[in-house]
Backbone as CSV, one residue per row, in Angstrom:
resi,resn,N_x,N_y,N_z,CA_x,CA_y,CA_z,C_x,C_y,C_z
1,MET,0.824,-1.178,-0.245,0.041,-0.084,0.001,1.105,1.160,0.377
2,THR,0.986,1.884,-1.243,1.080,3.468,-1.056,1.088,4.213,-0.030
3,ALA,1.645,5.522,0.366,1.121,6.568,1.430,0.129,6.979,0.649
4,ASP,-0.122,7.280,-0.672,-1.662,7.643,-0.684,-2.559,7.295,-0.333
5,GLN,-2.313,5.706,-0.446,-3.832,5.070,0.038,-4.169,5.374,1.425
6,ILE,-3.298,5.713,2.461,-3.974,6.146,4.055,-4.409,7.127,4.244
7,ASN,-6.084,7.230,4.761,-6.167,8.703,5.303,-6.997,9.455,3.879
8,ARG,-7.390,8.722,2.950,-8.155,9.190,2.239,-9.141,9.657,2.634
9,PRO,-8.992,11.546,2.322,-9.991,11.974,2.578,-11.687,11.697,2.801
10,GLU,-12.121,11.283,1.359,-13.411,10.684,1.425,-13.529,9.550,1.690
11,VAL,-12.582,8.372,2.172,-12.903,7.700,3.095,-13.373,7.886,4.825
12,VAL,-12.393,8.810,5.194,-12.049,9.140,6.566,-13.471,10.153,7.041
13,ALA,-14.075,10.898,5.194,-15.260,11.634,5.570,-16.670,10.559,5.887
14,GLU,-16.522,9.499,5.305,-17.506,8.705,5.152,-17.545,7.907,6.551
15,ILE,-17.143,7.590,7.005,-16.454,6.801,8.418,-16.874,7.541,9.167
16,ARG,-16.423,8.966,9.831,-16.608,10.121,10.705,-18.325,10.332,10.667
17,ALA,-19.202,10.267,9.346,-20.678,10.289,9.114,-21.183,8.620,9.646
18,LEU,-20.711,7.889,9.601,-21.348,6.808,9.905,-21.189,6.748,11.131
19,PHE,-20.127,6.547,11.886,-19.366,6.625,13.301,-20.502,7.604,14.254
20,HIS,-20.546,8.768,13.548,-21.495,9.770,14.472,-22.949,9.101,14.698
21,ALA,-23.411,8.172,13.390,-24.544,7.931,12.919,-24.974,6.889,13.963
22,TYR,-23.636,5.929,14.031,-23.721,4.692,15.056,-23.617,5.360,16.977
23,GLU,-23.090,6.566,16.986,-23.512,7.135,18.501,-24.819,7.724,18.644
24,HIS,-25.468,7.994,18.079,-26.436,8.355,17.909,-27.645,7.282,17.919
25,ALA,-27.518,5.894,17.751,-28.038,4.576,17.402,-28.160,4.362,18.784
26,LEU,-27.085,4.530,19.123,-26.401,3.732,20.681,-26.840,4.533,21.513
27,MET,-26.910,5.834,21.434,-27.286,6.147,22.474,-28.958,6.761,22.725
28,SER,-29.572,6.615,21.593,-30.835,6.163,21.415,-31.819,5.244,21.441
29,ASN,-30.734,4.196,21.802,-31.908,2.608,21.452,-32.256,2.449,20.499
30,ASP,-31.677,2.448,19.561,-32.477,1.915,18.165,-31.503,1.135,17.551
31,VAL,-32.169,-0.076,17.942,-31.772,-1.052,18.105,-31.267,-1.764,16.233
32,ASP,-32.485,-1.741,15.872,-32.647,-1.661,14.404,-31.254,-1.633,14.037
33,THR,-31.408,0.428,13.856,-29.830,1.053,12.818,-29.020,0.280,13.861
34,LEU,-28.906,0.530,14.589,-26.947,-0.465,15.642,-26.759,-1.659,14.963
35,LEU,-27.987,-2.461,14.807,-27.701,-3.849,13.897,-26.758,-3.468,13.588
36,GLY,-27.753,-2.561,12.158,-27.381,-2.834,10.664,-25.550,-2.111,10.112
37,PHE,-25.095,-1.629,11.596,-23.781,-1.176,11.032,-22.680,-2.248,11.172
38,PHE,-23.310,-3.233,11.844,-22.197,-4.379,12.161,-22.311,-5.702,10.686
39,TRP,-21.429,-6.286,10.646,-20.914,-7.123,9.931,-22.347,-8.431,10.156
40,PRO,-23.071,-8.873,9.758,-23.808,-9.901,9.519,-23.240,-11.252,9.456
41,ASP,-22.179,-11.922,10.154,-20.995,-13.124,9.643,-20.873,-13.991,11.031
42,PRO,-20.855,-14.572,11.072,-20.536,-15.501,11.892,-18.900,-15.245,12.860
43,ALA,-18.031,-14.670,12.248,-16.843,-14.099,12.284,-16.604,-12.518,13.265
44,LEU,-17.972,-11.964,13.167,-17.598,-10.482,13.758,-17.565,-10.909,15.359
45,THR,-16.522,-9.927,15.926,-16.134,-9.742,16.971,-16.451,-8.922,17.911
46,ARG,-17.119,-8.829,19.085,-16.915,-7.281,19.600,-16.451,-7.665,21.571
47,TYR,-15.771,-6.706,21.611,-15.799,-6.887,23.368,-15.763,-5.868,24.050
48,GLY,-17.245,-5.665,24.959,-17.424,-4.964,25.897,-16.940,-4.626,26.842
49,ILE,-17.584,-3.980,27.712,-16.868,-3.384,29.139,-16.854,-4.909,29.549
50,ALA,-18.013,-5.669,29.768,-18.227,-6.858,30.453,-18.769,-7.904,30.252
51,ASP,-18.661,-7.822,28.791,-19.412,-8.677,27.480,-18.569,-9.373,26.597
52,ARG,-18.968,-10.259,26.225,-17.926,-10.706,24.718,-19.241,-10.885,23.676
53,GLN,-19.412,-11.106,22.453,-19.593,-11.883,21.919,-19.293,-11.912,20.019
54,LEU,-19.469,-13.197,20.764,-18.424,-13.985,18.769,-19.608,-13.691,18.159
55,GLY,-19.620,-13.572,16.924,-20.189,-13.568,15.869,-22.005,-12.593,15.889
56,TYR,-22.277,-12.683,14.748,-23.634,-11.327,14.463,-24.601,-11.573,15.479
57,GLY,-24.793,-13.408,15.592,-26.001,-14.052,15.982,-25.824,-13.447,18.079
58,GLN,-24.919,-13.974,18.368,-24.393,-13.088,19.805,-24.246,-11.733,19.757
59,MET,-24.329,-10.434,18.928,-24.107,-9.732,19.099,-25.542,-8.946,19.053
60,ALA,-26.315,-9.375,18.202,-27.848,-9.015,18.524,-28.469,-9.537,19.200
61,ALA,-28.341,-10.410,19.867,-28.855,-11.246,20.720,-28.423,-10.074,22.228
62,PHE,-27.004,-9.799,22.286,-26.720,-8.662,23.343,-27.599,-7.687,23.138
63,ARG,-27.483,-7.052,21.779,-28.113,-5.438,21.773,-29.672,-5.877,21.824
64,ARG,-30.107,-6.815,21.809,-31.810,-6.504,21.783,-31.822,-7.129,23.222
65,GLY,-31.332,-7.329,24.475,-31.420,-7.359,25.743,-30.772,-6.765,26.018
66,THR,-29.756,-5.078,25.601,-29.674,-4.198,26.333,-30.438,-3.354,26.289
67,ALA,-30.697,-2.830,27.909,-31.672,-1.330,28.066,-30.882,-0.437,27.237
68,ALA,-32.009,0.581,27.303,-31.617,2.253,26.981,-31.001,2.905,27.688
69,PRO,-29.522,3.175,27.667,-28.631,4.076,28.287,-29.350,5.212,29.425
70,THR,-28.993,4.990,30.586,-29.725,5.663,31.928,-28.727,6.940,31.892
71,PHE,-27.497,7.219,30.883,-26.100,7.863,31.471,-25.994,8.838,29.538
72,THR,-24.888,9.715,29.586,-25.212,10.477,28.591,-23.482,10.131,28.289
73,ARG,-22.621,10.259,27.252,-21.225,9.992,27.074,-20.695,11.225,26.218
74,THR,-19.934,11.815,27.018,-18.740,12.498,25.892,-17.787,12.026,25.340
75,LEU,-17.689,12.255,23.776,-16.859,12.122,22.879,-15.501,13.039,23.248
76,HIS,-14.178,12.439,23.013,-13.307,13.421,22.395,-12.275,12.297,21.708
77,ASP,-11.321,12.923,20.871,-10.147,12.391,20.397,-10.840,11.409,19.785
78,LEU,-11.599,11.594,18.478,-11.800,10.665,17.796,-11.269,10.568,16.751
79,ARG,-10.690,9.626,16.514,-9.229,9.163,15.417,-9.610,8.351,14.141
80,ILE,-9.429,9.057,13.179,-10.376,7.917,11.920,-8.587,7.565,11.138
81,THR,-8.751,6.581,11.078,-7.393,5.984,9.706,-7.775,5.319,8.613
82,SER,-7.937,5.694,7.503,-8.366,4.717,6.370,-6.922,3.869,5.741
83,PHE,-7.136,2.876,5.445,-6.324,2.065,4.856,-7.205,1.777,3.333
84,GLY,-6.380,2.699,2.080,-7.342,2.030,0.658,-8.459,2.677,0.882
85,PRO,-9.214,2.242,-0.162,-10.835,2.513,-0.282,-11.737,1.801,0.698
86,ASP,-11.192,0.590,1.042,-12.390,0.000,1.768,-11.988,-0.568,3.395
87,CYS,-11.394,-0.116,3.769,-11.152,-0.252,5.346,-10.717,1.084,6.235
88,ALA,-11.202,0.915,7.529,-10.543,2.358,8.487,-11.154,1.606,9.746
89,VAL,-10.269,2.526,10.817,-10.364,2.208,11.943,-10.295,3.639,12.840
90,ALA,-11.625,3.338,13.369,-11.866,4.847,14.387,-12.029,4.186,15.877
91,HIS,-10.805,4.931,16.450,-11.001,4.663,18.115,-11.547,5.993,18.206
92,VAL,-11.927,6.465,19.336,-12.388,7.458,20.227,-12.193,7.227,21.796
93,GLU,-12.465,8.248,22.687,-11.969,8.097,23.733,-13.476,8.426,24.630
94,PHE,-14.237,8.404,25.558,-15.308,8.775,26.059,-15.684,8.671,27.567
95,ARG,-15.955,9.474,28.284,-16.760,9.543,29.740,-18.216,9.642,29.844
96,ARG,-18.461,8.866,30.879,-19.662,8.507,30.783,-20.305,9.306,32.043
97,SER,-21.192,9.779,32.152,-22.089,10.462,33.074,-22.418,9.722,34.827
98,ASP,-22.093,8.509,34.596,-22.645,7.368,35.427,-21.337,6.694,35.686
99,SER,-20.180,7.673,35.689,-19.034,6.852,36.053,-17.389,7.987,35.953
100,ALA,-16.565,7.874,36.761,-15.411,8.835,37.103,-14.319,7.451,36.170
101,LEU,-14.263,6.389,35.349,-13.593,5.780,34.892,-13.512,6.606,32.858
102,HIS,-12.401,6.143,32.480,-12.402,6.586,31.010,-12.423,5.744,30.191
103,GLY,-13.000,6.039,28.880,-13.705,4.923,28.246,-13.259,4.948,27.031
104,PHE,-12.912,3.716,26.142,-11.870,3.692,24.943,-13.041,2.551,24.439
105,GLN,-12.751,3.134,22.592,-13.547,2.395,21.855,-12.799,2.495,20.534
106,THR,-12.869,0.996,19.896,-12.329,0.964,19.072,-13.187,0.416,17.231
107,GLN,-13.055,0.758,16.732,-14.332,-0.189,15.642,-13.206,-0.259,14.024
108,THR,-13.685,-1.213,13.836,-12.874,-1.629,12.774,-13.723,-1.699,11.420
109,TRP,-13.632,-0.694,9.987,-14.775,-0.641,9.289,-14.373,-1.283,7.942
110,VAL,-15.324,-2.203,7.404,-15.148,-2.618,6.066,-16.073,-2.163,5.178
111,ARG,-15.376,-1.897,3.810,-16.548,-1.631,3.071,-17.012,-2.900,2.171
112,LEU,-18.030,-3.841,2.437,-18.358,-5.011,1.423,-19.395,-4.490,0.931
113,PRO,-19.684,-5.587,-0.034,-21.013,-5.299,-1.053,-22.356,-4.795,-0.381
114,GLN,-22.301,-5.030,0.696,-23.871,-4.356,1.444,-23.586,-3.198,2.352
115,GLY,-22.529,-2.799,1.867,-21.823,-0.947,2.408,-20.983,-0.902,3.412
116,TRP,-20.438,-0.135,4.106,-19.493,-0.385,5.397,-19.954,-1.333,6.396
117,LYS,-19.393,-2.041,7.194,-20.093,-2.695,8.283,-18.760,-2.500,9.254
118,ILE,-19.292,-2.887,10.394,-18.301,-2.944,11.782,-17.799,-4.320,11.610
119,VAL,-16.264,-4.592,11.683,-16.392,-6.288,11.408,-15.755,-6.398,12.481
120,SER,-15.076,-5.365,13.420,-14.339,-6.090,15.005,-14.702,-4.435,15.561
121,ALA,-15.215,-4.992,17.150,-15.237,-3.683,17.623,-14.907,-3.808,19.126
122,HIS,-14.242,-3.224,20.364,-14.097,-3.218,21.490,-14.547,-1.824,22.000
123,VAL,-14.516,-1.862,23.568,-14.960,-1.112,24.079,-14.437,-1.092,25.671
124,SER,-13.652,-0.157,26.470,-13.425,-0.548,27.891,-13.284,0.930,28.589
125,MET,-13.175,0.701,29.892,-13.389,1.352,30.377,-12.449,1.364,31.864
126,VAL,-11.370,2.285,32.533,-10.255,2.151,32.626,-9.842,3.348,33.955
127,ASP,-9.523,2.928,34.801,-9.105,4.405,35.843,-8.062,5.256,35.110
128,LEU,-7.904,6.109,34.855,-6.953,6.595,34.128,-6.299,7.800,34.401
129,PRO,-4.954,7.274,35.092,-4.061,8.585,36.176,-4.239,9.761,34.815
130,ALA,-4.179,10.961,36.465,-4.822,12.381,35.572,-3.485,12.721,34.825
């Protein structure tokens, strides 16, 4: 891959828009929209704060069984890096209104025949020293 294939502005802009749409669906508990962002495949992997889903079926069941958030999130330091026209990684840090812990979220997006999908995701919260 050549340097001009990394961080293509049009790809970064597409993922930024999708990332914010995902965040809106997450915080409004729009489960059907939220599920539409994920790759519907058994190879999907999602690691959560206190959970793990291996495959789309497990992830969908988890999302359908998760209550609407009773907290707010403040996002900061969103970083999106694209690799060619069909792959990107989004990282963001967040603070939740119900916790003093510092949150981290990573999503790997791939452009598939059905459009951009999250193929891997990881969320964690840690006690980060100031």
